[in-house]
C-alpha positions as CSV (number, residue, x, y, z in Angstrom):
1,M,108.3,92.1,81.0
2,P,106.6,95.5,80.8
3,G,108.0,98.4,82.7
4,W,106.4,100.1,85.6
5,Y,104.8,102.7,83.4
6,I,102.7,100.0,81.6
7,H,101.5,98.7,85.0
8,M,100.5,102.3,86.1
9,G,98.9,103.1,82.8
10,V,96.7,100.0,83.0
11,A,95.9,100.7,86.6
12,R,94.8,104.3,85.7
13,K,92.6,103.1,82.9
14,T,91.1,100.4,85.1
15,I,90.2,102.9,87.8
16,A,88.8,105.4,85.4
17,R,86.4,102.8,83.9
18,L,85.7,100.8,87.1
19,A,82.7,102.8,88.3
20,E,80.8,102.5,85.0
21,N,81.7,98.8,84.4
22,K,78.4,96.8,84.9
23,I,80.2,93.5,85.6
24,A,82.5,95.1,88.2
25,G,79.5,96.8,89.8
26,A,77.7,93.6,90.2
27,I,80.8,91.8,91.6
28,F,82.0,94.6,94.0
29,G,78.5,95.6,95.3
30,Q,77.6,92.2,96.7
31,N,79.5,91.9,100.0
32,G,81.6,95.1,100.2
33,P,82.0,98.5,98.9
34,D,80.7,99.3,95.4
35,A,82.9,99.9,92.4
36,A,82.6,103.7,92.7
37,T,83.8,103.7,96.2
38,I,86.8,101.5,95.3
39,A,87.6,103.8,92.4
40,N,87.5,106.8,94.7
41,L,89.7,105.1,97.3
42,A,92.2,104.2,94.6
43,R,92.3,107.9,93.3
44,T,92.7,109.3,96.9
45,N,95.3,106.7,97.9
46,S,97.5,106.6,94.8
47,A,100.5,105.1,96.7
48,Y,98.5,102.0,97.4
49,L,97.3,101.9,93.8
50,T,100.9,102.0,92.7
51,L,101.9,99.3,95.1
52,G,99.1,97.1,93.9
53,A,99.9,97.7,90.2
54,I,103.7,97.2,90.5
55,G,103.8,94.8,93.4
56,P,103.6,91.5,91.5
57,D,106.7,92.5,89.5
58,L,108.5,94.5,92.1
59,F,111.5,92.3,92.2
60,F,111.9,92.1,88.4
61,L,111.7,95.8,87.7
62,P,114.8,97.1,89.4
63,P,117.9,97.3,87.3
64,D,120.0,94.9,89.3
65,F,118.2,91.9,87.8
66,K,119.1,92.8,84.2
67,P,121.5,90.5,82.4
68,L,125.0,91.7,83.3
69,I,124.7,92.4,87.0
70,G,121.7,90.1,87.5
71,G,123.8,87.1,86.4
72,M,126.6,88.1,88.9
73,L,124.0,88.4,91.7
74,W,122.6,85.1,90.8
75,K,126.1,83.5,90.9
76,L,126.9,85.1,94.2
77,A,123.6,83.9,95.7
78,S,124.3,80.4,94.5
79,F,127.8,80.4,95.9
80,I,126.6,81.6,99.3
81,R,123.9,78.9,99.3
82,E,126.4,76.2,98.4
83,L,128.9,77.4,100.9
84,N,126.2,77.4,103.7
85,T,125.0,73.9,102.6
86,T,128.7,72.6,102.7
87,L,129.3,74.1,106.1
88,D,126.0,72.7,107.4
89,D,126.7,69.2,106.1
90,N,130.4,69.0,107.1
91,L,130.5,71.1,110.3
92,L,127.3,71.9,111.9
93,D,125.4,68.6,111.5
94,P,128.2,66.5,112.9
95,Y,128.7,68.9,115.8
96,E,124.9,69.0,116.6
97,S,124.7,65.2,116.4
98,A,127.6,64.8,118.9
99,M,126.9,67.7,121.2
100,G,123.2,67.4,121.2
101,R,123.5,63.9,122.8
102,I,125.8,65.3,125.5
103,A,123.5,68.2,126.3
104,N,120.5,65.8,126.4
105,N,122.5,63.5,128.7
106,A,123.5,66.5,131.0
107,A,119.8,67.6,131.2
108,D,118.7,64.0,132.1
109,E,121.5,63.8,134.7
110,I,120.4,67.1,136.3
111,N,116.8,66.0,136.4
112,A,117.8,62.7,138.0
113,L,120.0,64.4,140.7
114,T,117.3,67.0,141.5
115,G,114.3,64.6,141.5
116,R,112.8,66.1,138.4
117,L,112.9,69.6,139.9
118,K,114.5,71.0,136.8
119,D,111.5,69.9,134.6
120,S,109.1,71.2,137.1
121,L,110.7,74.6,137.2
122,E,110.9,74.7,133.4
123,G,107.3,74.0,133.2
124,I,106.4,76.7,135.7
125,F,108.5,79.3,133.8
126,D,107.1,78.2,130.4
127,Q,103.6,78.7,131.7
128,A,104.5,82.1,133.2
129,N,106.3,83.3,130.1
130,P,103.2,84.3,128.1
131,L,102.0,86.2,131.1
132,R,105.2,88.2,131.4
133,R,105.1,89.0,127.6
134,L,101.5,90.2,128.1
135,H,102.6,92.4,131.0
136,L,105.4,93.9,129.0
137,S,103.2,94.7,126.0
138,F,100.7,96.5,128.2
139,G,103.6,98.4,129.8
140,R,104.9,99.4,126.3
141,R,101.3,100.6,125.4
142,R,100.9,102.6,128.5
143,H,104.3,104.2,127.9
144,E,103.4,105.1,124.4
145,V,100.2,106.7,125.5
146,V,102.0,108.8,128.1
147,E,104.6,110.1,125.7
């Protein structure tokens, strides 16, 4: 895997030759900015150019994935996944299958005792909840403008 300097060197050469490339000019000029505009944007926003050049290999370039430590991290991640799977299979799934029925039965019993009032109230609150979120988001925006 080439290092980050190879990615950046290729990106710089690509941007330098982009404006004069006839094929790129024909492709970029159809439905958006032309190749010269894109090259200018890449030069003025070098952080985004760097992210675009290194981005695909971002998780392979840091040193913690190299052989010695990377193998230990892989083993640790595998152990945690296996532990969580074991806990889910042997503890959480049986608990949810037993307690889920009790919770469902309790909800059905409350509905039966209240003449379905619980379901009606839950439906009303579920419909009102998006309006409450909308009101809170407008309140936050108004507060940000004032500050």
